[in-house]
PyMOL Python script that loads the backbone (N, CA, C, O; Angstrom):
from pymol import cmd

cmd.read_pdbstr("""\
ATOM      1  N   MET A   1     -10.540  -3.383  -0.740  1.00  0.00           N
ATOM      2  CA  MET A   1     -10.578  -1.980  -0.389  1.00  0.00           C
ATOM      3  C   MET A   1     -11.446  -1.752   0.847  1.00  0.00           C
ATOM      4  O   MET A   1     -11.181  -0.844   1.634  1.00  0.00           O
ATOM      5  N   GLU A   2     -12.470  -2.566   1.015  1.00  0.00           N
ATOM      6  CA  GLU A   2     -13.310  -2.430   2.201  1.00  0.00           C
ATOM      7  C   GLU A   2     -12.519  -2.752   3.463  1.00  0.00           C
ATOM      8  O   GLU A   2     -12.734  -2.138   4.509  1.00  0.00           O
ATOM      9  N   VAL A   3     -11.613  -3.703   3.368  1.00  0.00           N
ATOM     10  CA  VAL A   3     -10.784  -4.065   4.527  1.00  0.00           C
ATOM     11  C   VAL A   3      -9.899  -2.885   4.917  1.00  0.00           C
ATOM     12  O   VAL A   3      -9.741  -2.591   6.102  1.00  0.00           O
ATOM     13  N   TYR A   4      -9.328  -2.218   3.933  1.00  0.00           N
ATOM     14  CA  TYR A   4      -8.500  -1.041   4.209  1.00  0.00           C
ATOM     15  C   TYR A   4      -9.316   0.013   4.964  1.00  0.00           C
ATOM     16  O   TYR A   4      -8.837   0.582   5.945  1.00  0.00           O
ATOM     17  N   GLY A   5     -10.529   0.269   4.515  1.00  0.00           N
ATOM     18  CA  GLY A   5     -11.396   1.230   5.196  1.00  0.00           C
ATOM     19  C   GLY A   5     -11.723   0.794   6.617  1.00  0.00           C
ATOM     20  O   GLY A   5     -11.749   1.609   7.539  1.00  0.00           O
ATOM     21  N   GLN A   6     -11.973  -0.503   6.781  1.00  0.00           N
ATOM     22  CA  GLN A   6     -12.291  -1.014   8.118  1.00  0.00           C
ATOM     23  C   GLN A   6     -11.082  -0.910   9.045  1.00  0.00           C
ATOM     24  O   GLN A   6     -11.223  -0.554  10.216  1.00  0.00           O
ATOM     25  N   PHE A   7      -9.893  -1.220   8.521  1.00  0.00           N
ATOM     26  CA  PHE A   7      -8.682  -1.088   9.336  1.00  0.00           C
ATOM     27  C   PHE A   7      -8.480   0.367   9.764  1.00  0.00           C
ATOM     28  O   PHE A   7      -8.063   0.635  10.890  1.00  0.00           O
ATOM     29  N   THR A   8      -8.775   1.296   8.864  1.00  0.00           N
ATOM     30  CA  THR A   8      -8.650   2.715   9.200  1.00  0.00           C
ATOM     31  C   THR A   8      -9.618   3.080  10.325  1.00  0.00           C
ATOM     32  O   THR A   8      -9.244   3.792  11.257  1.00  0.00           O
ATOM     33  N   LEU A   9     -10.843   2.603  10.244  1.00  0.00           N
ATOM     34  CA  LEU A   9     -11.814   2.879  11.307  1.00  0.00           C
ATOM     35  C   LEU A   9     -11.415   2.219  12.616  1.00  0.00           C
ATOM     36  O   LEU A   9     -11.611   2.790  13.689  1.00  0.00           O
ATOM     37  N   ASP A  10     -10.854   1.019  12.532  1.00  0.00           N
ATOM     38  CA  ASP A  10     -10.445   0.304  13.746  1.00  0.00           C
ATOM     39  C   ASP A  10      -9.312   1.008  14.491  1.00  0.00           C
ATOM     40  O   ASP A  10      -9.116   0.767  15.682  1.00  0.00           O
ATOM     41  N   ARG A  11      -8.573   1.866  13.811  1.00  0.00           N
ATOM     42  CA  ARG A  11      -7.462   2.590  14.442  1.00  0.00           C
ATOM     43  C   ARG A  11      -7.932   3.769  15.292  1.00  0.00           C
ATOM     44  O   ARG A  11      -7.141   4.356  16.031  1.00  0.00           O
ATOM     45  N   GLN A  12      -9.214   4.115  15.189  1.00  0.00           N
ATOM     46  CA  GLN A  12      -9.690   5.315  15.865  1.00  0.00           C
ATOM     47  C   GLN A  12      -9.825   5.102  17.364  1.00  0.00           C
ATOM     48  O   GLN A  12     -10.192   4.025  17.832  1.00  0.00           O
ATOM     49  N   SER A  13      -9.523   6.141  18.085  1.00  0.00           N
ATOM     50  CA  SER A  13      -9.587   6.100  19.553  1.00  0.00           C
ATOM     51  C   SER A  13     -11.010   6.393  20.033  1.00  0.00           C
ATOM     52  O   SER A  13     -11.874   6.812  19.263  1.00  0.00           O
ATOM     53  N   ALA A  14     -11.221   6.162  21.312  1.00  0.00           N
ATOM     54  CA  ALA A  14     -12.513   6.489  21.921  1.00  0.00           C
ATOM     55  C   ALA A  14     -12.792   7.985  21.792  1.00  0.00           C
ATOM     56  O   ALA A  14     -13.941   8.398  21.642  1.00  0.00           O
ATOM     57  N   ARG A  15     -11.747   8.779  21.852  1.00  0.00           N
ATOM     58  CA  ARG A  15     -11.899  10.235  21.705  1.00  0.00           C
ATOM     59  C   ARG A  15     -12.565  10.577  20.373  1.00  0.00           C
ATOM     60  O   ARG A  15     -13.454  11.427  20.319  1.00  0.00           O
ATOM     61  N   PHE A  16     -12.134   9.914  19.302  1.00  0.00           N
ATOM     62  CA  PHE A  16     -12.734  10.165  17.995  1.00  0.00           C
ATOM     63  C   PHE A  16     -14.202   9.744  17.981  1.00  0.00           C
ATOM     64  O   PHE A  16     -15.059  10.492  17.510  1.00  0.00           O
ATOM     65  N   TRP A  17     -14.490   8.554  18.495  1.00  0.00           N
ATOM     66  CA  TRP A  17     -15.865   8.047  18.450  1.00  0.00           C
ATOM     67  C   TRP A  17     -16.801   8.846  19.357  1.00  0.00           C
ATOM     68  O   TRP A  17     -17.993   8.954  19.070  1.00  0.00           O
ATOM     69  N   ASN A  18     -16.279   9.402  20.436  1.00  0.00           N
ATOM     70  CA  ASN A  18     -17.104  10.217  21.329  1.00  0.00           C
ATOM     71  C   ASN A  18     -17.380  11.600  20.772  1.00  0.00           C
ATOM     72  O   ASN A  18     -18.448  12.175  20.982  1.00  0.00           O
ATOM     73  N   GLN A  19     -16.386  12.122  20.052  1.00  0.00           N
ATOM     74  CA  GLN A  19     -16.543  13.450  19.449  1.00  0.00           C
ATOM     75  C   GLN A  19     -15.762  13.482  18.139  1.00  0.00           C
ATOM     76  O   GLN A  19     -14.639  13.985  18.095  1.00  0.00           O
ATOM     77  N   PRO A  20     -16.357  12.943  17.067  1.00  0.00           N
ATOM     78  CA  PRO A  20     -15.650  12.873  15.788  1.00  0.00           C
ATOM     79  C   PRO A  20     -15.215  14.253  15.297  1.00  0.00           C
ATOM     80  O   PRO A  20     -16.005  15.195  15.235  1.00  0.00           O
ATOM     81  N   SER A  21     -13.950  14.335  14.956  1.00  0.00           N
ATOM     82  CA  SER A  21     -13.415  15.568  14.377  1.00  0.00           C
ATOM     83  C   SER A  21     -12.161  15.214  13.592  1.00  0.00           C
ATOM     84  O   SER A  21     -11.550  14.165  13.795  1.00  0.00           O
ATOM     85  N   ARG A  22     -11.804  16.099  12.711  1.00  0.00           N
ATOM     86  CA  ARG A  22     -10.609  15.880  11.899  1.00  0.00           C
ATOM     87  C   ARG A  22      -9.357  15.777  12.765  1.00  0.00           C
ATOM     88  O   ARG A  22      -8.465  14.980  12.477  1.00  0.00           O
ATOM     89  N   SER A  23      -9.291  16.574  13.811  1.00  0.00           N
ATOM     90  CA  SER A  23      -8.103  16.570  14.667  1.00  0.00           C
ATOM     91  C   SER A  23      -7.982  15.277  15.476  1.00  0.00           C
ATOM     92  O   SER A  23      -6.879  14.910  15.880  1.00  0.00           O
ATOM     93  N   ALA A  24      -9.089  14.585  15.716  1.00  0.00           N
ATOM     94  CA  ALA A  24      -9.049  13.340  16.486  1.00  0.00           C
ATOM     95  C   ALA A  24      -8.888  12.109  15.599  1.00  0.00           C
ATOM     96  O   ALA A  24      -8.670  11.006  16.102  1.00  0.00           O
ATOM     97  N   PHE A  25      -8.994  12.289  14.286  1.00  0.00           N
ATOM     98  CA  PHE A  25      -8.917  11.164  13.350  1.00  0.00           C
ATOM     99  C   PHE A  25      -7.471  10.729  13.138  1.00  0.00           C
ATOM    100  O   PHE A  25      -6.599  11.558  12.879  1.00  0.00           O
ATOM    101  N   LYS A  26      -7.218   9.421  13.250  1.00  0.00           N
ATOM    102  CA  LYS A  26      -5.887   8.865  12.983  1.00  0.00           C
ATOM    103  C   LYS A  26      -5.927   8.186  11.624  1.00  0.00           C
ATOM    104  O   LYS A  26      -6.585   7.160  11.451  1.00  0.00           O
ATOM    105  N   ASP A  27      -5.223   8.761  10.669  1.00  0.00           N
ATOM    106  CA  ASP A  27      -5.208   8.216   9.315  1.00  0.00           C
ATOM    107  C   ASP A  27      -4.347   6.954   9.251  1.00  0.00           C
ATOM    108  O   ASP A  27      -3.414   6.786  10.037  1.00  0.00           O
ATOM    109  N   TYR A  28      -4.669   6.085   8.321  1.00  0.00           N
ATOM    110  CA  TYR A  28      -3.863   4.900   8.005  1.00  0.00           C
ATOM    111  C   TYR A  28      -3.599   5.000   6.512  1.00  0.00           C
ATOM    112  O   TYR A  28      -4.384   4.521   5.693  1.00  0.00           O
ATOM    113  N   GLU A  29      -2.492   5.622   6.175  1.00  0.00           N
ATOM    114  CA  GLU A  29      -2.212   5.927   4.778  1.00  0.00           C
ATOM    115  C   GLU A  29      -2.059   4.657   3.954  1.00  0.00           C
ATOM    116  O   GLU A  29      -1.536   3.650   4.431  1.00  0.00           O
ATOM    117  N   ARG A  30      -2.525   4.721   2.709  1.00  0.00           N
ATOM    118  CA  ARG A  30      -2.465   3.560   1.810  1.00  0.00           C
ATOM    119  C   ARG A  30      -1.077   2.955   1.708  1.00  0.00           C
ATOM    120  O   ARG A  30      -0.944   1.734   1.790  1.00  0.00           O
ATOM    121  N   PRO A  31      -0.032   3.768   1.531  1.00  0.00           N
ATOM    122  CA  PRO A  31       1.304   3.172   1.429  1.00  0.00           C
ATOM    123  C   PRO A  31       1.693   2.379   2.682  1.00  0.00           C
ATOM    124  O   PRO A  31       2.401   1.377   2.582  1.00  0.00           O
ATOM    125  N   LEU A  32       1.240   2.817   3.851  1.00  0.00           N
ATOM    126  CA  LEU A  32       1.541   2.081   5.078  1.00  0.00           C
ATOM    127  C   LEU A  32       0.755   0.776   5.143  1.00  0.00           C
ATOM    128  O   LEU A  32       1.271  -0.236   5.617  1.00  0.00           O
ATOM    129  N   PHE A  33      -0.481   0.792   4.672  1.00  0.00           N
ATOM    130  CA  PHE A  33      -1.280  -0.431   4.608  1.00  0.00           C
ATOM    131  C   PHE A  33      -0.632  -1.440   3.665  1.00  0.00           C
ATOM    132  O   PHE A  33      -0.525  -2.622   3.993  1.00  0.00           O
ATOM    133  N   VAL A  34      -0.202  -0.974   2.499  1.00  0.00           N
ATOM    134  CA  VAL A  34       0.482  -1.851   1.537  1.00  0.00           C
ATOM    135  C   VAL A  34       1.767  -2.398   2.150  1.00  0.00           C
ATOM    136  O   VAL A  34       2.060  -3.587   2.023  1.00  0.00           O
ATOM    137  N   ARG A  35       2.526  -1.542   2.809  1.00  0.00           N
ATOM    138  CA  ARG A  35       3.753  -1.987   3.478  1.00  0.00           C
ATOM    139  C   ARG A  35       3.454  -3.084   4.487  1.00  0.00           C
ATOM    140  O   ARG A  35       4.162  -4.090   4.545  1.00  0.00           O
ATOM    141  N   ASP A  36       2.410  -2.891   5.280  1.00  0.00           N
ATOM    142  CA  ASP A  36       2.059  -3.888   6.288  1.00  0.00           C
ATOM    143  C   ASP A  36       1.656  -5.219   5.653  1.00  0.00           C
ATOM    144  O   ASP A  36       2.017  -6.280   6.162  1.00  0.00           O
ATOM    145  N   LEU A  37       0.911  -5.171   4.544  1.00  0.00           N
ATOM    146  CA  LEU A  37       0.564  -6.408   3.840  1.00  0.00           C
ATOM    147  C   LEU A  37       1.813  -7.125   3.340  1.00  0.00           C
ATOM    148  O   LEU A  37       1.931  -8.344   3.471  1.00  0.00           O
ATOM    149  N   VAL A  38       2.734  -6.373   2.771  1.00  0.00           N
ATOM    150  CA  VAL A  38       3.980  -6.960   2.264  1.00  0.00           C
ATOM    151  C   VAL A  38       4.781  -7.573   3.405  1.00  0.00           C
ATOM    152  O   VAL A  38       5.309  -8.676   3.262  1.00  0.00           O
ATOM    153  N   LEU A  39       4.880  -6.884   4.525  1.00  0.00           N
ATOM    154  CA  LEU A  39       5.631  -7.412   5.667  1.00  0.00           C
ATOM    155  C   LEU A  39       5.032  -8.715   6.187  1.00  0.00           C
ATOM    156  O   LEU A  39       5.767  -9.645   6.521  1.00  0.00           O
ATOM    157  N   VAL A  40       3.712  -8.788   6.258  1.00  0.00           N
ATOM    158  CA  VAL A  40       3.072 -10.029   6.709  1.00  0.00           C
ATOM    159  C   VAL A  40       3.327 -11.147   5.708  1.00  0.00           C
ATOM    160  O   VAL A  40       3.590 -12.283   6.103  1.00  0.00           O
ATOM    161  N   GLN A  41       3.252 -10.839   4.420  1.00  0.00           N
ATOM    162  CA  GLN A  41       3.512 -11.853   3.393  1.00  0.00           C
ATOM    163  C   GLN A  41       4.950 -12.352   3.460  1.00  0.00           C
ATOM    164  O   GLN A  41       5.202 -13.543   3.274  1.00  0.00           O
ATOM    165  N   GLU A  42       5.883 -11.463   3.720  1.00  0.00           N
ATOM    166  CA  GLU A  42       7.299 -11.836   3.771  1.00  0.00           C
ATOM    167  C   GLU A  42       7.619 -12.749   4.946  1.00  0.00           C
ATOM    168  O   GLU A  42       8.614 -13.473   4.911  1.00  0.00           O
ATOM    169  N   GLN A  43       6.794 -12.726   5.979  1.00  0.00           N
ATOM    170  CA  GLN A  43       7.018 -13.595   7.130  1.00  0.00           C
ATOM    171  C   GLN A  43       6.664 -15.041   6.809  1.00  0.00           C
ATOM    172  O   GLN A  43       7.002 -15.949   7.568  1.00  0.00           O
ATOM    173  N   GLY A  44       5.991 -15.254   5.694  1.00  0.00           N
ATOM    174  CA  GLY A  44       5.618 -16.592   5.275  1.00  0.00           C
ATOM    175  C   GLY A  44       4.287 -17.028   5.850  1.00  0.00           C
ATOM    176  O   GLY A  44       3.933 -16.662   6.971  1.00  0.00           O
ATOM    177  N   ASP A  45       3.554 -17.809   5.082  1.00  0.00           N
ATOM    178  CA  ASP A  45       2.262 -18.354   5.475  1.00  0.00           C
ATOM    179  C   ASP A  45       1.318 -17.277   6.024  1.00  0.00           C
ATOM    180  O   ASP A  45       0.872 -17.367   7.167  1.00  0.00           O
ATOM    181  N   PRO A  46       1.012 -16.248   5.201  1.00  0.00           N
ATOM    182  CA  PRO A  46       0.122 -15.183   5.681  1.00  0.00           C
ATOM    183  C   PRO A  46      -1.284 -15.727   5.946  1.00  0.00           C
ATOM    184  O   PRO A  46      -1.702 -16.698   5.316  1.00  0.00           O
ATOM    185  N   PRO A  47      -2.011 -15.109   6.870  1.00  0.00           N
ATOM    186  CA  PRO A  47      -3.357 -15.570   7.209  1.00  0.00           C
ATOM    187  C   PRO A  47      -4.422 -15.092   6.218  1.00  0.00           C
ATOM    188  O   PRO A  47      -5.610 -15.080   6.538  1.00  0.00           O
ATOM    189  N   PHE A  48      -3.995 -14.701   5.021  1.00  0.00           N
ATOM    190  CA  PHE A  48      -4.925 -14.199   4.017  1.00  0.00           C
ATOM    191  C   PHE A  48      -4.414 -14.524   2.620  1.00  0.00           C
ATOM    192  O   PHE A  48      -3.243 -14.844   2.413  1.00  0.00           O
ATOM    193  N   ARG A  49      -5.344 -14.428   1.668  1.00  0.00           N
ATOM    194  CA  ARG A  49      -5.005 -14.540   0.245  1.00  0.00           C
ATOM    195  C   ARG A  49      -5.513 -13.295  -0.449  1.00  0.00           C
ATOM    196  O   ARG A  49      -6.594 -12.797  -0.136  1.00  0.00           O
ATOM    197  N   LEU A  50      -4.736 -12.796  -1.385  1.00  0.00           N
ATOM    198  CA  LEU A  50      -5.131 -11.614  -2.142  1.00  0.00           C
ATOM    199  C   LEU A  50      -5.698 -12.048  -3.481  1.00  0.00           C
ATOM    200  O   LEU A  50      -5.143 -12.927  -4.142  1.00  0.00           O
ATOM    201  N   GLY A  51      -6.810 -11.429  -3.885  1.00  0.00           N
ATOM    202  CA  GLY A  51      -7.435 -11.719  -5.170  1.00  0.00           C
ATOM    203  C   GLY A  51      -6.987 -10.719  -6.215  1.00  0.00           C
ATOM    204  O   GLY A  51      -7.072  -9.509  -6.006  1.00  0.00           O
ATOM    205  N   VAL A  52      -6.512 -11.227  -7.338  1.00  0.00           N
ATOM    206  CA  VAL A  52      -6.011 -10.376  -8.419  1.00  0.00           C
ATOM    207  C   VAL A  52      -7.157  -9.542  -8.986  1.00  0.00           C
ATOM    208  O   VAL A  52      -8.259 -10.044  -9.207  1.00  0.00           O
ATOM    209  N   ALA A  53      -6.880  -8.276  -9.214  1.00  0.00           N
ATOM    210  CA  ALA A  53      -7.878  -7.344  -9.747  1.00  0.00           C
ATOM    211  C   ALA A  53      -8.066  -7.559 -11.246  1.00  0.00           C
ATOM    212  O   ALA A  53      -7.130  -7.912 -11.963  1.00  0.00           O
ATOM    213  N   SER A  54      -9.286  -7.340 -11.696  1.00  0.00           N
ATOM    214  CA  SER A  54      -9.547  -7.335 -13.135  1.00  0.00           C
ATOM    215  C   SER A  54      -8.952  -6.055 -13.722  1.00  0.00           C
ATOM    216  O   SER A  54      -8.569  -5.146 -12.985  1.00  0.00           O
ATOM    217  N   LYS A  55      -8.879  -5.992 -15.037  1.00  0.00           N
ATOM    218  CA  LYS A  55      -8.344  -4.792 -15.687  1.00  0.00           C
ATOM    219  C   LYS A  55      -9.165  -3.563 -15.297  1.00  0.00           C
ATOM    220  O   LYS A  55      -8.608  -2.500 -15.023  1.00  0.00           O
ATOM    221  N   ASN A  56     -10.473  -3.712 -15.275  1.00  0.00           N
ATOM    222  CA  ASN A  56     -11.361  -2.617 -14.909  1.00  0.00           C
ATOM    223  C   ASN A  56     -11.099  -2.164 -13.472  1.00  0.00           C
ATOM    224  O   ASN A  56     -11.042  -0.963 -13.209  1.00  0.00           O
ATOM    225  N   GLN A  57     -10.941  -3.099 -12.545  1.00  0.00           N
ATOM    226  CA  GLN A  57     -10.666  -2.755 -11.156  1.00  0.00           C
ATOM    227  C   GLN A  57      -9.299  -2.098 -11.017  1.00  0.00           C
ATOM    228  O   GLN A  57      -9.150  -1.120 -10.283  1.00  0.00           O
ATOM    229  N   ALA A  58      -8.299  -2.632 -11.719  1.00  0.00           N
ATOM    230  CA  ALA A  58      -6.934  -2.103 -11.618  1.00  0.00           C
ATOM    231  C   ALA A  58      -6.836  -0.663 -12.103  1.00  0.00           C
ATOM    232  O   ALA A  58      -5.950   0.079 -11.680  1.00  0.00           O
ATOM    233  N   GLU A  59      -7.729  -0.275 -12.974  1.00  0.00           N
ATOM    234  CA  GLU A  59      -7.705   1.092 -13.499  1.00  0.00           C
ATOM    235  C   GLU A  59      -8.302   2.098 -12.523  1.00  0.00           C
ATOM    236  O   GLU A  59      -8.224   3.302 -12.768  1.00  0.00           O
ATOM    237  N   GLN A  60      -8.898   1.635 -11.420  1.00  0.00           N
ATOM    238  CA  GLN A  60      -9.539   2.526 -10.464  1.00  0.00           C
ATOM    239  C   GLN A  60      -8.908   2.363  -9.077  1.00  0.00           C
ATOM    240  O   GLN A  60      -8.968   1.287  -8.483  1.00  0.00           O
ATOM    241  N   ALA A  61      -8.313   3.423  -8.580  1.00  0.00           N
ATOM    242  CA  ALA A  61      -7.642   3.379  -7.278  1.00  0.00           C
ATOM    243  C   ALA A  61      -8.614   3.045  -6.147  1.00  0.00           C
ATOM    244  O   ALA A  61      -8.201   2.518  -5.115  1.00  0.00           O
ATOM    245  N   SER A  62      -9.872   3.338  -6.327  1.00  0.00           N
ATOM    246  CA  SER A  62     -10.860   3.052  -5.282  1.00  0.00           C
ATOM    247  C   SER A  62     -11.269   1.580  -5.260  1.00  0.00           C
ATOM    248  O   SER A  62     -11.968   1.147  -4.344  1.00  0.00           O
ATOM    249  N   ARG A  63     -10.835   0.803  -6.269  1.00  0.00           N
ATOM    250  CA  ARG A  63     -11.243  -0.594  -6.357  1.00  0.00           C
ATOM    251  C   ARG A  63     -10.076  -1.574  -6.305  1.00  0.00           C
ATOM    252  O   ARG A  63     -10.289  -2.786  -6.353  1.00  0.00           O
ATOM    253  N   SER A  64      -8.847  -1.072  -6.207  1.00  0.00           N
ATOM    254  CA  SER A  64      -7.694  -1.975  -6.181  1.00  0.00           C
ATOM    255  C   SER A  64      -6.485  -1.297  -5.543  1.00  0.00           C
ATOM    256  O   SER A  64      -6.448  -0.080  -5.359  1.00  0.00           O
ATOM    257  N   MET A  65      -5.503  -2.128  -5.215  1.00  0.00           N
ATOM    258  CA  MET A  65      -4.219  -1.645  -4.703  1.00  0.00           C
ATOM    259  C   MET A  65      -3.108  -2.386  -5.410  1.00  0.00           C
ATOM    260  O   MET A  65      -3.214  -3.579  -5.694  1.00  0.00           O
ATOM    261  N   TRP A  66      -2.046  -1.663  -5.688  1.00  0.00           N
ATOM    262  CA  TRP A  66      -0.867  -2.280  -6.284  1.00  0.00           C
ATOM    263  C   TRP A  66       0.041  -2.721  -5.150  1.00  0.00           C
ATOM    264  O   TRP A  66       0.429  -1.918  -4.300  1.00  0.00           O
ATOM    265  N   ILE A  67       0.378  -4.015  -5.145  1.00  0.00           N
ATOM    266  CA  ILE A  67       1.235  -4.581  -4.108  1.00  0.00           C
ATOM    267  C   ILE A  67       2.534  -5.017  -4.779  1.00  0.00           C
ATOM    268  O   ILE A  67       2.507  -5.852  -5.684  1.00  0.00           O
ATOM    269  N   PRO A  68       3.674  -4.466  -4.350  1.00  0.00           N
ATOM    270  CA  PRO A  68       4.942  -4.845  -4.987  1.00  0.00           C
ATOM    271  C   PRO A  68       5.377  -6.255  -4.598  1.00  0.00           C
ATOM    272  O   PRO A  68       5.181  -6.699  -3.467  1.00  0.00           O
ATOM    273  N   LYS A  69       5.978  -6.949  -5.579  1.00  0.00           N
ATOM    274  CA  LYS A  69       6.619  -8.247  -5.319  1.00  0.00           C
ATOM    275  C   LYS A  69       8.128  -8.053  -5.215  1.00  0.00           C
ATOM    276  O   LYS A  69       8.802  -8.707  -4.420  1.00  0.00           O
ATOM    277  N   THR A  70       8.636  -7.149  -6.028  1.00  0.00           N
ATOM    278  CA  THR A  70      10.040  -6.758  -6.002  1.00  0.00           C
ATOM    279  C   THR A  70      10.073  -5.236  -6.118  1.00  0.00           C
ATOM    280  O   THR A  70       9.029  -4.584  -6.120  1.00  0.00           O
ATOM    281  N   ALA A  71      11.256  -4.684  -6.214  1.00  0.00           N
ATOM    282  CA  ALA A  71      11.383  -3.229  -6.325  1.00  0.00           C
ATOM    283  C   ALA A  71      10.776  -2.687  -7.614  1.00  0.00           C
ATOM    284  O   ALA A  71      10.401  -1.515  -7.674  1.00  0.00           O
ATOM    285  N   VAL A  72      10.673  -3.522  -8.646  1.00  0.00           N
ATOM    286  CA  VAL A  72      10.183  -3.044  -9.944  1.00  0.00           C
ATOM    287  C   VAL A  72       9.000  -3.834 -10.489  1.00  0.00           C
ATOM    288  O   VAL A  72       8.556  -3.576 -11.607  1.00  0.00           O
ATOM    289  N   ASP A  73       8.482  -4.785  -9.728  1.00  0.00           N
ATOM    290  CA  ASP A  73       7.404  -5.639 -10.211  1.00  0.00           C
ATOM    291  C   ASP A  73       6.333  -5.767  -9.135  1.00  0.00           C
ATOM    292  O   ASP A  73       6.630  -5.729  -7.941  1.00  0.00           O
ATOM    293  N   GLY A  74       5.097  -5.918  -9.566  1.00  0.00           N
ATOM    294  CA  GLY A  74       4.008  -6.079  -8.622  1.00  0.00           C
ATOM    295  C   GLY A  74       2.733  -6.471  -9.325  1.00  0.00           C
ATOM    296  O   GLY A  74       2.737  -6.801 -10.510  1.00  0.00           O
ATOM    297  N   GLN A  75       1.631  -6.431  -8.578  1.00  0.00           N
ATOM    298  CA  GLN A  75       0.337  -6.861  -9.091  1.00  0.00           C
ATOM    299  C   GLN A  75      -0.752  -6.022  -8.447  1.00  0.00           C
ATOM    300  O   GLN A  75      -0.624  -5.602  -7.297  1.00  0.00           O
ATOM    301  N   TYR A  76      -1.825  -5.779  -9.193  1.00  0.00           N
ATOM    302  CA  TYR A  76      -2.994  -5.112  -8.633  1.00  0.00           C
ATOM    303  C   TYR A  76      -3.908  -6.164  -8.005  1.00  0.00           C
ATOM    304  O   TYR A  76      -4.171  -7.211  -8.598  1.00  0.00           O
ATOM    305  N   TYR A  77      -4.388  -5.866  -6.793  1.00  0.00           N
ATOM    306  CA  TYR A  77      -5.300  -6.755  -6.084  1.00  0.00           C
ATOM    307  C   TYR A  77      -6.552  -5.994  -5.709  1.00  0.00           C
ATOM    308  O   TYR A  77      -6.508  -4.798  -5.421  1.00  0.00           O
ATOM    309  N   SER A  78      -7.670  -6.703  -5.716  1.00  0.00           N
ATOM    310  CA  SER A  78      -8.941  -6.049  -5.413  1.00  0.00           C
ATOM    311  C   SER A  78      -9.618  -6.585  -4.168  1.00  0.00           C
ATOM    312  O   SER A  78     -10.491  -5.922  -3.607  1.00  0.00           O
ATOM    313  N   ASP A  79      -9.229  -7.784  -3.722  1.00  0.00           N
ATOM    314  CA  ASP A  79      -9.897  -8.318  -2.543  1.00  0.00           C
ATOM    315  C   ASP A  79      -8.946  -9.173  -1.717  1.00  0.00           C
ATOM    316  O   ASP A  79      -7.875  -9.584  -2.164  1.00  0.00           O
ATOM    317  N   ILE A  80      -9.386  -9.413  -0.512  1.00  0.00           N
ATOM    318  CA  ILE A  80      -8.585 -10.192   0.427  1.00  0.00           C
ATOM    319  C   ILE A  80      -9.508 -11.207   1.104  1.00  0.00           C
ATOM    320  O   ILE A  80     -10.631 -10.885   1.492  1.00  0.00           O
ATOM    321  N   THR A  81      -9.017 -12.424   1.236  1.00  0.00           N
ATOM    322  CA  THR A  81      -9.758 -13.487   1.905  1.00  0.00           C
ATOM    323  C   THR A  81      -8.936 -13.976   3.072  1.00  0.00           C
ATOM    324  O   THR A  81      -7.787 -14.385   2.901  1.00  0.00           O
ATOM    325  N   PHE A  82      -9.518 -13.939   4.265  1.00  0.00           N
ATOM    326  CA  PHE A  82      -8.811 -14.389   5.447  1.00  0.00           C
ATOM    327  C   PHE A  82      -9.062 -15.870   5.660  1.00  0.00           C
ATOM    328  O   PHE A  82     -10.189 -16.344   5.514  1.00  0.00           O
ATOM    329  N   ASP A  83      -8.007 -16.602   6.007  1.00  0.00           N
ATOM    330  CA  ASP A  83      -8.113 -18.021   6.272  1.00  0.00           C
ATOM    331  C   ASP A  83      -8.733 -18.227   7.646  1.00  0.00           C
ATOM    332  O   ASP A  83      -8.512 -17.432   8.559  1.00  0.00           O
ATOM    333  N   ASN A  84      -9.500 -19.281   7.790  1.00  0.00           N
ATOM    334  CA  ASN A  84     -10.176 -19.570   9.064  1.00  0.00           C
ATOM    335  C   ASN A  84      -9.355 -20.456   9.978  1.00  0.00           C
ATOM    336  O   ASN A  84      -9.856 -20.885  11.018  1.00  0.00           O
ATOM    337  N   SER A  85      -8.130 -20.740   9.633  1.00  0.00           N
ATOM    338  CA  SER A  85      -7.331 -21.644  10.461  1.00  0.00           C
ATOM    339  C   SER A  85      -6.670 -20.945  11.614  1.00  0.00           C
ATOM    340  O   SER A  85      -5.965 -21.579  12.399  1.00  0.00           O
TER     341      SER A  85
END
""", "prot")
cmd.dss("prot")
cmd.show_as("cartoon", "prot")
cmd.util.cbc("prot")
cmd.orient("prot")
């Protein structure tokens, strides 16, 4: 979840950082972040691994994300590890 927040901050323009305001903020909606993770995974050999969420984490939207594997199946994940290769 921290990575999602960091990606959202990384999307901000100099205009936002010079004068933060709601109108200058560029959101990165959760569904789009999940879509992007799925697209990278589908390309094969993603540069990251997702850590499966515990039951406690999966019950809290602020601590996990549900990533679909198929149209009707998926898994809750709580962390991401980037490969150093």
